[in-house]
BAVEX-200586 format. One record per residue (C-alpha): residue number from 1; y, x, z. Coordinates in nm, 2 decimals, always signed. Layout:
BEGIN
<node NUM,<Y,X,Z>> ...
***
This chain:
BEGIN
<node 1,<-3.01,+0.89,-1.85>> <node 2,<-2.98,+0.92,-2.23>> <node 3,<-2.78,+1.21,-2.38>> <node 4,<-2.41,+1.15,-2.43>> <node 5,<-2.34,+1.12,-2.81>> <node 6,<-2.09,+1.36,-2.98>> <node 7,<-1.92,+1.06,-3.14>> <node 8,<-1.90,+0.70,-3.01>> <node 9,<-1.67,+0.45,-3.18>> <node 10,<-1.68,+0.24,-2.85>> <node 11,<-1.57,+0.51,-2.61>> <node 12,<-1.27,+0.73,-2.66>> <node 13,<-1.19,+1.01,-2.42>> <node 14,<-0.83,+1.12,-2.50>> <node 15,<-0.88,+1.45,-2.32>> <node 16,<-1.25,+1.52,-2.30>> <node 17,<-1.33,+1.69,-1.97>> <node 18,<-1.69,+1.80,-1.93>> <node 19,<-1.61,+1.96,-1.59>> <node 20,<-1.50,+1.63,-1.44>> <node 21,<-1.70,+1.48,-1.16>> <node 22,<-1.57,+1.13,-1.20>> <node 23,<-1.51,+0.90,-1.50>> <node 24,<-1.26,+0.62,-1.52>> <node 25,<-1.34,+0.37,-1.79>> <node 26,<-1.03,+0.17,-1.91>> <node 27,<-1.04,-0.18,-2.07>> <node 28,<-0.73,-0.31,-2.26>> <node 29,<-0.56,-0.65,-2.26>> <node 30,<-0.60,-0.91,-2.54>> <node 31,<-0.48,-0.76,-2.87>> <node 32,<-0.47,-0.41,-2.71>> <node 33,<-0.67,-0.10,-2.80>> <node 34,<-0.79,+0.22,-2.64>> <node 35,<-0.47,+0.39,-2.75>> <node 36,<-0.29,+0.23,-2.46>> <node 37,<-0.46,+0.48,-2.23>> <node 38,<-0.41,+0.80,-2.44>> <node 39,<-0.16,+0.95,-2.19>> <node 40,<-0.34,+0.85,-1.87>> <node 41,<-0.52,+1.18,-1.82>> <node 42,<-0.18,+1.35,-1.77>> <node 43,<-0.12,+1.16,-1.45>> <node 44,<-0.46,+1.15,-1.29>> <node 45,<-0.66,+1.41,-1.10>> <node 46,<-0.80,+1.69,-1.31>> <node 47,<-1.16,+1.61,-1.19>> <node 48,<-1.13,+1.26,-1.36>> <node 49,<-1.23,+1.20,-1.72>> <node 50,<-1.05,+0.90,-1.86>> <node 51,<-1.26,+0.71,-2.11>> <node 52,<-1.11,+0.41,-2.29>> <node 53,<-1.33,+0.14,-2.43>> <node 54,<-1.25,+0.03,-2.78>> <node 55,<-1.32,-0.34,-2.86>> <node 56,<-1.44,-0.43,-3.21>> <node 57,<-1.17,-0.50,-3.47>> <node 58,<-0.93,-0.22,-3.38>> <node 59,<-0.89,+0.15,-3.36>> <node 60,<-1.22,+0.33,-3.45>> <node 61,<-1.38,-0.01,-3.46>> <node 62,<-1.14,-0.16,-3.71>> <node 63,<-1.43,-0.23,-3.95>> <node 64,<-1.62,-0.43,-3.70>> <node 65,<-1.55,-0.80,-3.66>> <node 66,<-1.39,-0.89,-3.33>> <node 67,<-1.61,-1.08,-3.09>> <node 68,<-1.51,-1.42,-2.96>> <node 69,<-1.72,-1.46,-2.65>> <node 70,<-1.74,-1.26,-2.34>> <node 71,<-2.11,-1.24,-2.29>> <node 72,<-2.19,-1.07,-2.63>> <node 73,<-1.90,-0.84,-2.57>> <node 74,<-2.02,-0.70,-2.24>> <node 75,<-2.38,-0.70,-2.37>> <node 76,<-2.26,-0.48,-2.65>> <node 77,<-2.06,-0.25,-2.43>> <node 78,<-2.33,-0.19,-2.16>> <node 79,<-2.58,+0.01,-2.36>> <node 80,<-2.32,+0.23,-2.53>> <node 81,<-2.18,+0.32,-2.19>> <node 82,<-2.51,+0.42,-2.04>> <node 83,<-2.50,+0.79,-2.16>> <node 84,<-2.16,+0.82,-1.98>> <node 85,<-2.29,+0.69,-1.65>> <node 86,<-2.45,+1.01,-1.53>> <node 87,<-2.16,+1.07,-1.30>> <node 88,<-1.98,+0.85,-1.05>> <node 89,<-1.76,+0.61,-1.24>> <node 90,<-1.48,+0.35,-1.19>> <node 91,<-1.35,+0.07,-1.41>> <node 92,<-0.99,-0.03,-1.47>> <node 93,<-0.91,-0.34,-1.67>> <node 94,<-0.58,-0.51,-1.75>> <node 95,<-0.56,-0.88,-1.81>> <node 96,<-0.86,-0.95,-2.05>> <node 97,<-0.98,-0.60,-1.96>> <node 98,<-1.00,-0.71,-1.60>> <node 99,<-1.24,-0.99,-1.68>> <node 100,<-1.44,-0.77,-1.92>> <node 101,<-1.48,-0.50,-1.65>> <node 102,<-1.58,-0.75,-1.38>> <node 103,<-1.85,-0.91,-1.59>> <node 104,<-1.97,-0.57,-1.72>> <node 105,<-2.00,-0.46,-1.35>> <node 106,<-2.22,-0.76,-1.28>> <node 107,<-2.43,-0.70,-1.59>> <node 108,<-2.48,-0.33,-1.50>> <node 109,<-2.59,-0.43,-1.15>> <node 110,<-2.84,-0.69,-1.28>> <node 111,<-2.99,-0.50,-1.58>> <node 112,<-2.96,-0.13,-1.48>> <node 113,<-2.91,-0.12,-1.10>> <node 114,<-2.58,+0.07,-1.16>> <node 115,<-2.24,+0.01,-1.02>> <node 116,<-1.89,+0.16,-1.04>> <node 117,<-1.77,+0.32,-0.71>> <node 118,<-1.44,+0.13,-0.76>> <node 119,<-1.31,-0.16,-0.96>> <node 120,<-0.94,-0.18,-1.05>> <node 121,<-0.83,-0.52,-1.17>> <node 122,<-0.48,-0.56,-1.32>> <node 123,<-0.29,-0.88,-1.41>> <node 124,<-0.59,-1.10,-1.41>> <node 125,<-0.65,-1.41,-1.20>> <node 126,<-0.98,-1.43,-1.01>> <node 127,<-1.27,-1.54,-1.23>> <node 128,<-1.37,-1.83,-1.01>> <node 129,<-1.04,-2.01,-1.06>> <node 130,<-1.01,-2.28,-1.33>> <node 131,<-0.78,-2.22,-1.62>> <node 132,<-0.42,-2.35,-1.58>> <node 133,<-0.30,-2.33,-1.94>> <node 134,<-0.41,-2.50,-2.26>> <node 135,<-0.61,-2.27,-2.49>> <node 136,<-0.42,-2.06,-2.74>> <node 137,<-0.70,-1.95,-2.97>> <node 138,<-0.71,-2.30,-3.13>> <node 139,<-0.34,-2.30,-3.23>> <node 140,<-0.23,-2.26,-3.59>> <node 141,<-0.10,-1.91,-3.69>> <node 142,<+0.26,-2.04,-3.68>> <node 143,<+0.22,-2.18,-3.33>> <node 144,<+0.03,-1.88,-3.20>> <node 145,<+0.30,-1.65,-3.34>> <node 146,<+0.56,-1.86,-3.15>> <node 147,<+0.36,-1.82,-2.83>> <node 148,<+0.35,-1.44,-2.88>> <node 149,<+0.73,-1.43,-2.88>> <node 150,<+0.74,-1.58,-2.53>> <node 151,<+0.45,-1.37,-2.39>> <node 152,<+0.65,-1.04,-2.42>> <node 153,<+0.35,-0.83,-2.50>> <node 154,<+0.38,-0.78,-2.87>> <node 155,<+0.62,-0.52,-3.01>> <node 156,<+0.91,-0.68,-3.20>> <node 157,<+0.83,-0.47,-3.51>> <node 158,<+0.48,-0.63,-3.52>> <node 159,<+0.61,-0.98,-3.47>> <node 160,<+0.86,-0.94,-3.76>> <node 161,<+0.61,-0.79,-4.00>> <node 162,<+0.41,-1.04,-4.20>> <node 163,<+0.16,-0.77,-4.31>> <node 164,<+0.10,-0.65,-3.95>> <node 165,<+0.07,-1.01,-3.82>> <node 166,<-0.21,-1.07,-4.08>> <node 167,<-0.41,-0.79,-3.92>> <node 168,<-0.31,-0.86,-3.56>> <node 169,<-0.34,-1.24,-3.53>> <node 170,<-0.72,-1.26,-3.60>> <node 171,<-0.78,-0.99,-3.33>> <node 172,<-0.56,-1.17,-3.08>> <node 173,<-0.71,-1.51,-3.16>> <node 174,<-1.06,-1.37,-3.10>> <node 175,<-0.95,-1.21,-2.77>> <node 176,<-0.80,-1.53,-2.65>> <node 177,<-1.12,-1.71,-2.74>> <node 178,<-1.31,-1.46,-2.53>> <node 179,<-1.09,-1.55,-2.23>> <node 180,<-1.06,-1.92,-2.29>> <node 181,<-1.43,-2.00,-2.35>> <node 182,<-1.54,-1.80,-2.04>> <node 183,<-1.74,-2.00,-1.79>> <node 184,<-1.77,-1.84,-1.44>> <node 185,<-2.12,-1.82,-1.30>> <node 186,<-2.13,-1.77,-0.92>> <node 187,<-2.34,-1.47,-0.81>> <node 188,<-2.36,-1.24,-0.51>> <node 189,<-2.03,-1.06,-0.44>> <node 190,<-2.00,-0.70,-0.56>> <node 191,<-2.07,-0.41,-0.32>> <node 192,<-1.79,-0.18,-0.46>> <node 193,<-1.43,-0.19,-0.34>> <node 194,<-1.18,-0.39,-0.56>> <node 195,<-0.81,-0.30,-0.60>> <node 196,<-0.60,-0.56,-0.76>> <node 197,<-0.26,-0.51,-0.93>> <node 198,<-0.01,-0.78,-1.02>> <node 199,<+0.34,-0.84,-1.14>> <node 200,<+0.58,-1.03,-0.92>> <node 201,<+0.75,-1.18,-1.23>> <node 202,<+0.42,-1.26,-1.41>> <node 203,<+0.47,-1.63,-1.48>> <node 204,<+0.10,-1.71,-1.52>> <node 205,<-0.06,-1.52,-1.24>> <node 206,<+0.03,-1.61,-0.88>> <node 207,<-0.01,-1.40,-0.57>> <node 208,<-0.29,-1.65,-0.46>> <node 209,<-0.47,-1.61,-0.80>> <node 210,<-0.48,-1.23,-0.74>> <node 211,<-0.57,-1.26,-0.37>> <node 212,<-0.87,-1.47,-0.47>> <node 213,<-1.04,-1.16,-0.60>> <node 214,<-1.12,-1.08,-0.23>> <node 215,<-1.41,-1.32,-0.26>> <node 216,<-1.58,-1.10,-0.52>> <node 217,<-1.66,-0.81,-0.30>> <node 218,<-1.81,-0.74,+0.04>> <node 219,<-1.65,-0.39,+0.04>> <node 220,<-1.28,-0.30,+0.08>> <node 221,<-1.01,-0.50,-0.10>> <node 222,<-0.65,-0.42,-0.17>> <node 223,<-0.37,-0.60,-0.35>> <node 224,<-0.05,-0.42,-0.49>> <node 225,<+0.23,-0.61,-0.66>> <node 226,<+0.50,-0.46,-0.89>> <node 227,<+0.85,-0.57,-0.96>> <node 228,<+0.75,-0.65,-1.32>> <node 229,<+0.60,-0.91,-1.56>> <node 230,<+0.25,-0.93,-1.70>> <node 231,<+0.30,-0.60,-1.88>> <node 232,<+0.39,-0.39,-1.58>> <node 233,<+0.11,-0.16,-1.70>> <node 234,<+0.38,-0.02,-1.93>> <node 235,<+0.70,-0.07,-1.73>> <node 236,<+0.55,+0.06,-1.41>> <node 237,<+0.29,+0.29,-1.54>> <node 238,<+0.39,+0.59,-1.32>> <node 239,<+0.36,+0.39,-1.00>> <node 240,<+0.03,+0.22,-1.11>> <node 241,<-0.13,+0.55,-1.19>> <node 242,<-0.01,+0.69,-0.86>> <node 243,<-0.20,+0.42,-0.67>> <node 244,<-0.51,+0.47,-0.89>> <node 245,<-0.48,+0.85,-0.83>> <node 246,<-0.48,+0.80,-0.45>> <node 247,<-0.80,+0.59,-0.47>> <node 248,<-0.97,+0.84,-0.69>> <node 249,<-0.86,+1.13,-0.47>> <node 250,<-1.01,+0.96,-0.17>> <node 251,<-1.34,+0.92,-0.35>> <node 252,<-1.33,+1.29,-0.44>> <node 253,<-1.26,+1.39,-0.09>> <node 254,<-1.54,+1.19,+0.06>> 
***
């Protein structure tokens, strides 16, 4: 395994923890950045190092052009993650991050014979299901901005700032393109357990769409639903982290 670099613009560990014996890699939703996960180490076991993956176009990668297809994105992430995979690791992905972490898991298995010990998928329909909404990435800036108002995931201060929207819209458009041009390729189910999280008030992702992730693993599967919308990752963060904590503790105790 290659040596872990002292600086990596792709991987941000909010509280570096060399003594940790597990790593949890976190993948943000469309338009999100690694900063979403900066407080997570405070609520997870002390033996877990939280490492957030920064997509191009934001945070430390602000000078890199955002990618618009899923395959190049996971192909870029895999090699930069390798130095961090010298310990047991798990993936957590919310919405777009759920799909990124799933396809990254499949790539790591195929190219490197590596696998996370657990995959946490949040607010993302199973990959084998066909899309149910027309694509957003082809909308005009005006129409895309209107859609953002209804999605409830963009801070009001950002939506009302023309300057911030000029920065944010191209990133979001690229992320929507990643999701909306994705074509599922059937492969062998994963061998790691999958835990899926969903919001009961999420208008776009049904219980059945979450349950369908069961087909993607031959190991244990669990589904937890919160009394919240698509962004329960913020509104129910404490409960979400408690459930992740329990799974990670079980791993540590085994």
